[in-house]
C-alpha positions as CSV (number, residue, x, y, z in Angstrom):
1,X,18.8,21.4,-7.8
2,X,22.2,21.3,-5.9
3,X,22.3,23.5,-2.9
4,X,18.8,24.8,-3.7
5,X,15.9,25.9,-1.4
6,X,12.3,24.7,-1.7
7,X,9.1,25.0,0.2
8,X,9.0,21.2,0.5
9,X,11.6,18.5,-0.1
10,X,10.5,14.9,-0.2
11,X,12.7,11.8,0.0
12,X,11.1,8.9,-1.7
13,X,9.6,8.7,-5.2
14,X,7.3,5.7,-4.5
15,X,3.6,6.1,-4.8
16,X,3.3,7.8,-1.4
17,X,6.1,10.3,-2.2
18,X,4.7,10.9,-5.6
19,X,1.2,11.5,-4.2
20,X,2.6,14.0,-1.6
21,X,4.6,15.8,-4.3
22,X,1.4,16.1,-6.4
23,X,-0.7,17.4,-3.6
24,X,1.9,20.0,-2.4
25,X,2.6,21.2,-5.9
26,X,-1.1,21.5,-6.8
27,X,-1.5,23.7,-3.7
28,X,1.1,26.1,-5.1
29,X,4.3,25.1,-3.2
30,X,7.7,24.7,-4.7
31,X,8.5,21.0,-4.4
32,X,11.6,18.8,-4.9
33,X,11.6,15.0,-4.8
34,X,14.8,12.9,-4.3
35,X,15.2,9.2,-4.8
36,X,18.2,6.9,-5.2
37,X,16.2,4.8,-7.7
38,X,13.5,5.5,-10.3
39,X,9.9,6.7,-9.7
40,X,7.7,3.9,-8.5
41,X,10.4,1.6,-7.4
42,X,10.8,-0.1,-3.9
43,X,7.5,-1.3,-2.4
44,X,5.5,0.4,-5.1
45,X,7.0,-1.8,-7.8
46,X,6.7,-4.9,-5.6
47,X,3.0,-4.4,-4.5
48,X,-0.2,-5.9,-5.8
49,X,-2.0,-2.6,-6.4
50,X,-5.1,-3.5,-4.5
51,X,-7.2,-0.5,-3.6
52,X,-9.1,-2.1,-0.7
53,X,-11.2,-0.9,2.2
54,X,-10.0,-2.5,5.5
55,X,-11.5,-2.7,8.9
56,X,-8.9,-3.9,11.4
57,X,-9.7,-0.7,13.3
58,X,-11.8,2.4,12.9
59,X,-8.7,4.4,12.0
60,X,-7.7,1.9,9.3
61,X,-11.2,1.9,7.9
62,X,-11.3,5.7,7.8
63,X,-8.0,6.1,6.0
64,X,-8.6,3.3,3.4
65,X,-12.2,4.3,2.6
66,X,-11.2,8.0,2.3
67,X,-8.4,7.2,0.0
68,X,-10.5,4.8,-2.1
69,X,-12.9,7.6,-2.7
70,X,-10.1,9.9,-3.7
71,X,-9.0,7.2,-6.2
72,X,-12.5,7.0,-7.5
73,X,-12.5,10.8,-8.1
74,X,-9.1,10.5,-9.9
75,X,-10.2,7.7,-12.2
76,X,-11.2,9.9,-15.2
77,X,-7.7,11.4,-15.4
78,X,-5.8,8.1,-15.1
79,X,-4.0,6.9,-18.3
80,X,-4.6,3.5,-19.7
81,X,-1.3,2.1,-18.5
82,X,-2.4,2.5,-14.8
83,X,-4.9,-0.4,-15.6
84,X,-7.5,0.8,-13.1
85,X,-10.1,-1.9,-12.9
86,X,-13.0,-2.0,-10.4
87,X,-13.2,-5.7,-10.2
88,X,-14.2,-5.9,-6.5
89,X,-12.8,-8.0,-3.7
90,X,-14.3,-11.3,-2.5
91,X,-13.3,-12.3,1.0
92,X,-13.6,-16.0,0.8
93,X,-15.0,-18.0,3.7
94,X,-13.8,-21.6,4.0
95,X,-16.2,-22.6,6.8
96,X,-19.1,-21.5,9.0
97,X,-16.7,-19.8,11.5
98,X,-15.4,-17.6,8.7
99,X,-19.0,-17.0,7.4
100,X,-19.6,-15.4,10.8
101,X,-16.8,-13.0,10.0
102,X,-18.4,-12.4,6.6
103,X,-21.6,-11.3,8.3
104,X,-19.7,-9.1,10.8
105,X,-17.8,-7.3,8.0
106,X,-21.0,-6.9,6.0
107,X,-22.7,-5.2,9.0
108,X,-19.6,-3.1,9.7
109,X,-19.4,-1.8,6.1
110,X,-23.2,-1.3,5.8
111,X,-23.2,0.9,8.9
112,X,-20.5,3.1,7.2
113,X,-21.9,3.3,3.7
114,X,-19.8,0.7,1.9
115,X,-21.9,-1.5,-0.3
116,X,-21.2,-5.2,0.0
117,X,-23.0,-8.5,-0.8
118,X,-23.0,-11.7,1.2
119,X,-22.5,-14.7,-1.0
120,X,-23.6,-18.2,-0.2
121,X,-21.9,-21.3,-1.6
122,X,-23.8,-21.2,-4.9
123,X,-23.4,-17.5,-5.5
124,X,-19.6,-17.7,-4.8
125,X,-19.4,-20.6,-7.3
126,X,-21.2,-18.6,-10.0
127,X,-18.9,-15.7,-9.6
128,X,-15.6,-17.7,-9.3
129,X,-16.1,-21.2,-10.6
130,X,-12.5,-22.1,-10.3
131,X,-12.5,-22.0,-6.5
132,X,-12.4,-25.5,-5.0
133,X,-15.6,-27.2,-4.0
134,X,-16.9,-26.9,-0.5
135,X,-16.4,-23.2,0.2
136,X,-19.0,-21.8,2.6
137,X,-19.4,-18.4,0.8
138,X,-17.8,-15.0,0.9
139,X,-18.3,-11.2,1.0
140,X,-18.2,-9.2,-2.2
141,X,-16.9,-5.6,-1.8
142,X,-17.8,-4.3,-5.2
143,X,-16.0,-0.9,-5.0
144,X,-12.5,-2.3,-4.4
145,X,-10.1,-1.8,-7.3
146,X,-6.9,-3.1,-8.8
147,X,-4.3,-1.0,-10.6
148,X,-0.7,-1.1,-11.7
149,X,1.3,0.8,-9.0
150,X,4.4,1.9,-10.9
151,X,2.4,3.6,-13.6
152,X,0.1,5.2,-11.0
153,X,3.2,6.6,-9.2
154,X,4.6,7.9,-12.5
155,X,1.3,9.6,-13.4
156,X,1.2,11.3,-10.0
157,X,4.8,12.4,-10.3
158,X,4.3,13.7,-13.9
159,X,1.3,15.7,-12.7
160,X,3.4,17.1,-9.8
161,X,6.1,18.1,-12.3
162,X,3.5,19.9,-14.5
163,X,2.8,22.0,-11.4
164,X,6.5,22.8,-11.0
165,X,7.8,20.0,-8.9
166,X,11.5,19.1,-9.5
167,X,12.7,15.5,-9.5
168,X,16.2,14.3,-8.8
169,X,16.8,10.5,-9.2
170,X,20.0,8.5,-8.6
171,X,20.9,10.4,-5.5
172,X,20.9,8.8,-2.1
173,X,19.9,10.9,0.9
174,X,22.4,10.5,3.7
175,X,20.9,12.9,6.3
176,X,17.7,14.7,6.8
177,X,16.6,17.2,9.4
178,X,16.5,20.8,10.6
179,X,15.5,22.1,7.2
180,X,18.3,20.4,5.3
181,X,18.7,17.2,3.2
182,X,22.2,16.0,2.4
183,X,22.9,13.7,-0.6
184,X,25.6,11.1,-1.2
185,X,27.1,13.3,-3.9
186,X,27.8,16.1,-1.4
187,X,24.9,18.3,-2.5
188,X,22.6,19.8,0.1
189,X,18.9,20.8,-0.5
190,X,17.1,23.0,1.9
191,X,13.4,23.1,2.6
192,X,11.0,24.7,5.0
193,X,9.3,21.3,5.1
194,X,11.1,17.9,4.8
195,X,9.1,14.8,4.2
196,X,10.5,11.3,4.9
197,X,8.5,9.1,2.5
198,X,11.2,6.4,2.2
199,X,9.0,3.5,3.1
200,X,10.9,0.6,4.7
201,X,14.1,2.6,4.6
202,X,12.6,5.5,6.5
203,X,14.3,4.4,9.8
204,X,17.8,4.9,8.2
205,X,17.0,8.6,8.0
206,X,14.8,9.1,11.0
207,X,15.6,6.9,14.0
208,X,13.2,5.5,16.5
209,X,10.2,5.6,14.3
210,X,9.3,2.0,15.2
211,X,9.1,0.7,11.6
212,X,10.3,-2.8,10.7
213,X,10.8,-4.3,7.3
214,X,8.3,-7.0,6.4
215,X,9.3,-9.0,3.3
216,X,6.7,-10.3,0.8
217,X,6.7,-12.5,-2.3
218,X,4.7,-12.3,-5.4
219,X,4.3,-14.5,-8.5
220,X,2.7,-13.6,-11.8
221,X,1.5,-16.2,-14.2
222,X,1.2,-16.4,-18.0
223,X,-2.1,-15.4,-19.6
224,X,-5.2,-17.4,-18.7
225,X,-8.3,-15.6,-20.0
226,X,-11.4,-15.9,-17.9
227,X,-9.9,-17.9,-15.1
228,X,-10.2,-15.2,-12.4
229,X,-12.7,-12.3,-12.2
230,X,-12.3,-10.7,-8.8
231,X,-9.5,-10.1,-6.3
232,X,-9.8,-13.1,-3.9
233,X,-8.6,-13.1,-0.4
234,X,-9.1,-15.8,2.2
235,X,-10.6,-14.6,5.5
236,X,-7.7,-16.5,7.2
237,X,-5.5,-13.7,5.7
238,X,-6.7,-11.5,8.5
239,X,-5.3,-13.9,11.1
240,X,-1.9,-14.2,9.3
241,X,-1.6,-10.5,8.6
242,X,-2.1,-9.8,12.3
243,X,1.0,-11.8,13.2
244,X,3.8,-9.3,13.9
245,X,6.6,-11.8,14.7
246,X,6.2,-15.0,12.7
247,X,6.3,-15.8,9.0
248,X,3.0,-16.4,7.4
249,X,1.3,-17.1,4.0
250,X,-2.2,-16.6,2.8
251,X,-4.4,-17.0,-0.3
252,X,-4.5,-13.7,-2.1
253,X,-4.9,-13.6,-5.9
254,X,-5.6,-10.8,-8.3
255,X,-6.8,-10.7,-12.0
256,X,-4.7,-8.4,-14.2
257,X,-6.1,-6.7,-17.4
258,X,-3.6,-8.8,-19.3
259,X,-5.4,-12.0,-18.1
260,X,-2.4,-12.8,-16.0
261,X,-2.9,-13.8,-12.4
262,X,-0.9,-12.2,-9.6
263,X,-0.5,-14.6,-6.6
264,X,0.4,-13.6,-3.1
265,X,0.9,-13.3,-0.3
266,X,3.6,-13.9,2.3
267,X,5.0,-11.9,5.3
268,X,8.4,-12.3,6.9
269,X,10.1,-10.4,9.6
270,X,13.9,-10.3,9.9
271,X,14.5,-11.3,6.3
272,X,16.8,-8.6,5.0
273,X,17.9,-10.1,1.7
274,X,15.9,-9.6,-1.5
275,X,16.4,-13.2,-2.7
276,X,13.3,-15.4,-3.2
277,X,12.9,-17.7,-0.2
278,X,12.0,-21.0,-1.9
279,X,10.4,-22.5,1.2
280,X,8.1,-19.4,1.7
281,X,7.3,-19.5,-2.0
282,X,6.4,-23.2,-1.9
283,X,4.1,-22.6,1.1
284,X,2.5,-19.6,-0.6
285,X,1.8,-21.5,-3.8
286,X,0.5,-24.5,-1.9
287,X,-1.9,-22.2,0.0
288,X,-3.1,-20.7,-3.3
289,X,-3.7,-24.1,-4.9
290,X,-5.6,-25.3,-1.8
291,X,-8.2,-22.6,-2.7
292,X,-7.8,-22.7,-6.5
293,X,-6.4,-26.1,-7.6
294,X,-6.3,-24.9,-11.2
295,X,-3.4,-22.6,-10.4
296,X,-1.2,-25.7,-10.1
297,X,-0.5,-26.4,-13.7
298,X,-0.1,-22.7,-14.7
299,X,3.2,-21.3,-15.9
300,X,4.8,-18.6,-13.8
301,X,6.6,-15.9,-15.8
302,X,8.1,-14.0,-12.9
303,X,8.7,-14.2,-9.1
304,X,9.9,-11.3,-7.0
305,X,10.1,-9.8,-3.5
306,X,9.7,-6.5,-1.8
307,X,9.8,-4.9,1.7
308,X,6.8,-3.4,3.4
309,X,7.2,-0.7,6.1
310,X,5.3,-2.1,9.1
311,X,4.4,-0.4,12.4
312,X,3.4,-2.2,15.6
313,X,-0.2,-0.9,15.5
314,X,-0.6,-1.4,11.8
315,X,-1.2,2.3,11.1
316,X,1.1,4.6,9.1
317,X,3.0,7.6,10.4
318,X,1.6,10.7,8.8
319,X,2.5,14.2,10.2
320,X,5.2,16.1,12.1
321,X,8.2,14.4,13.8
322,X,8.6,15.6,17.4
323,X,11.7,17.6,18.0
324,X,12.2,18.9,14.5
325,X,9.7,21.5,13.2
326,X,10.8,21.0,9.6
327,X,10.5,17.2,9.5
328,X,7.3,15.3,8.6
329,X,6.8,11.6,8.0
330,X,4.7,9.7,5.4
331,X,5.6,6.1,5.9
332,X,4.7,2.9,7.7
333,X,1.9,1.8,5.5
334,X,2.9,-1.8,5.2
335,X,0.6,-3.5,2.6
336,X,-1.7,-0.5,2.2
337,X,0.6,2.1,0.8
338,X,-1.0,1.9,-2.7
339,X,-4.5,2.1,-1.3
340,X,-3.8,5.0,1.2
341,X,-1.3,7.1,-0.8
342,X,-3.8,9.7,-1.9
343,X,-5.3,10.1,1.6
344,X,-1.8,10.2,3.1
345,X,-0.9,13.1,0.9
346,X,-4.1,14.9,1.5
347,X,-4.0,14.8,5.3
348,X,-0.2,15.5,5.4
349,X,-0.6,18.6,3.3
350,X,-3.6,19.7,5.3
351,X,-1.4,19.6,8.4
352,X,1.3,21.6,6.8
353,X,-1.0,24.2,5.4
354,X,-3.3,24.4,8.3
355,X,-6.4,23.2,6.4
356,X,-8.9,21.1,8.2
357,X,-8.5,17.4,7.4
358,X,-11.6,15.5,6.3
359,X,-10.9,12.6,8.7
360,X,-9.4,12.6,12.2
361,X,-5.6,12.6,12.0
362,X,-4.7,11.7,15.6
363,X,-4.4,7.9,15.0
364,X,-1.6,8.5,12.4
365,X,0.5,11.1,14.1
366,X,4.2,10.1,14.5
367,X,4.2,11.4,18.1
368,X,2.7,8.1,19.1
369,X,5.8,6.2,18.0
370,X,7.9,6.6,21.1
371,X,5.0,6.0,23.5
372,X,2.4,3.6,22.2
373,X,4.8,1.5,20.2
374,X,6.7,0.3,23.3
375,X,3.4,-1.3,24.4
376,X,2.1,-2.5,21.1
C-alpha cells in the first residue's frame, strides 16, 4: 500500500471507519483503511454496543432511527459473535416528574412510527423484578438492540475487504489533507477522497473541528443468569448526558448474551489518562446499586475506560471539511457511534457520490463547526 493511490482513504478502523469502508467498497470504489491499532479498537472496544433511538433533537432522532433500521436490515448477515439481541430498552422513571417525561417520549416516538409501551409500577416490576421497590414506571422501546461492537466492526471490515478494500494496521497517520495521507513510517497514500474517522483523535489530524474527548468507565460482571432482561437506563441519564462541562454518572445497565451484566455510565471532560478513576467508578456503581441493589454483591471481572468524541451540539460531523475538497469527516458521535455507524457511512457516501440521502444531512455537516460551535 506504500505510496499508493486510491479512490478513498480512511483513517480509523473503528466501527464508523469500518462502516464507511464497507459502504464505499460496495459501491465499487477502491478503498484503503489505515489505523495505528487493530480493527474495532478505541471507542468501539470501549462502548456498550447499544443500538438506541434517541430524541434530544429532531436531527439526533433522524440519524439514530435511520441507522437502527439499517442495522435491522443487516441482521440476517451478522455472524453469531456480533451477539445481536433485540432486548429493548426500558427508560426507568423514579418518580412522577420522570413519568411525565415517559409520556412525552411515548408521544414523540408514536408520532414518528417507533413502537413503545408505557409501563406502570406493576408492569415494570414484572419485566425487571430486580429493580428496587418504589419505581414509578418506565418506557419500553422494544426495537432497541444490544450487540458486541468489536465483532460488528470486524464483520463490516471483512465485508469491505471482500469488495476489494485494503487494510493497513499498526501505522499512525501524521498528516492528512489535499489528497494525501502521510504515515509515521514515512509512507504516503494518496486518495481522491480522504476520510477522518479517527474518533476522539480526529482533532489531532484536522484542527478546529470542535471535538473534545469525553472519558467513560464500564464494568462487566461475572455470569448471573436471568438477573437482567432489558437494557435499563434512568431517565435522569438525559440530564447528566446534557452536561458538557461537569463530570457525571448515571444508571445504565445492559444484559449480555453470556448472562454477564455491563454497567455504566460515566462522563468526564478534561481527563486525558486511560486509568480507572476510582472515585468516578465508586459513584457510578453506587448509582447502579441505588436502582438495582442486587448488583452490590456481584463479582466484577473487568473494568475499563474509553474516550468518546463529543461535539458541543451533540451531533456528529459527517461530510466535507471546508477548505479542502479532498477531506471528509465522519466523527464526533460521542456515545452514539455504534448506533449511528451505518447511517453515517450511508449519508457520507451519498454525499461523495452525489446520491440523494434518505434523511436531511444539513444538521451534521462539518461546516457548522467554526460558526455554531462558538455559540453552543
